[in-house]
N, C-alpha and C positions, 0 to 999 in steps of 0.2 A: 675747276668746273667752269665751263663756258656759259656766259650769261645769255639768256634770251632777251629779245628787245621788245618793249611794249611802249605805246604811246602814253601820254600823261594821264588821260582818262582811264585807261586800262590799269596803269600802275596804281592810281588813286583807288579804283575799285578793288584791286587785289589786296592792298593794305587794309582797306575797310572790311572787306570779307574776313580776313584773318583775325582782325581785332574783334569783330562780333562774335567769333567762334570761341574766344577765350571765356572760361568759366567765370572769371571775376567781372567780365563785362557782361556776358549773356545773362548770368544769374541776377544781377542787379537791374537788368533792363536799360543799362546805359547806352546811349547812342553817341559815339565819338564822331566829332566832326573832323574829317581827314582833309588836310590841305592838298592842293595840287603839287606834284613834285616839281622841283626846279633843277634845270640842267646846270651842272658844274663841271669843272675840269675833273678828270678821274682821280680819286683819292688813292691812297697807298694800296688799298685792296682792288682797285680798278673800277669802283662804282662811279657813275658819272652824274648822279642825281642825289638830291636830298629833300627832306620834308621838315618843315618847321611850324610851330604854332598849332598844335592839335587842339580842338575845342571839346569842352566837357570831359577833360581828361585828368582832373585832380585826383591824385592818388594812384593813378595808372601809368605813371611815367615809365616805370621799369618795364612793365608789360609792352608798352608802346615801343620802347627802345629795342626789346627782343624781337618783336615782329618786324620792325623796320630794318634791323640788321639781317634778318633771315630773307627778307624780300630783297633787299640791296645785293645780297650774295647771289640771288638767282636771276635778277633782271637788271637791264640797263635801259634808260630812257632813250627812246627814239628822238633823234634830232629832226624835229618836225619841220625845220627850215629846209631840210633836204628833200622833202616830200612834195605834197601838193603846192605849198607856198612857194617853193623855188621855181616851179614851172608855171604857176598861174599868177599873174600880176594882180588879180582881183581877190585872191584868197584871203588877203589881210581884212577885207570887208566882211568875210563870212565868219571870221573868228568871234568867239564869245569873249567879252572882257573878263579879265581875272580879278 
């Protein structure tokens, strides 16, 4: 399967959306804090990003891992340095702190 590419904000939103749809999350009214994805060298499966340190996630580690694996199989993280930041020397001043 060829992965689609999303920027960090969209990947974060996608993981959050899928997590909130899980019955064990939705039924309990839990709101999981989803971290921003971090670019990495592609792993053995070809995924170029990871997420660590989810908040409010005690007892949901297995569900989070399953969602994360599914999203990583579908999407790669856009290298944002090849976009606006590459062409705009002032783009670094527009970025939000992480």
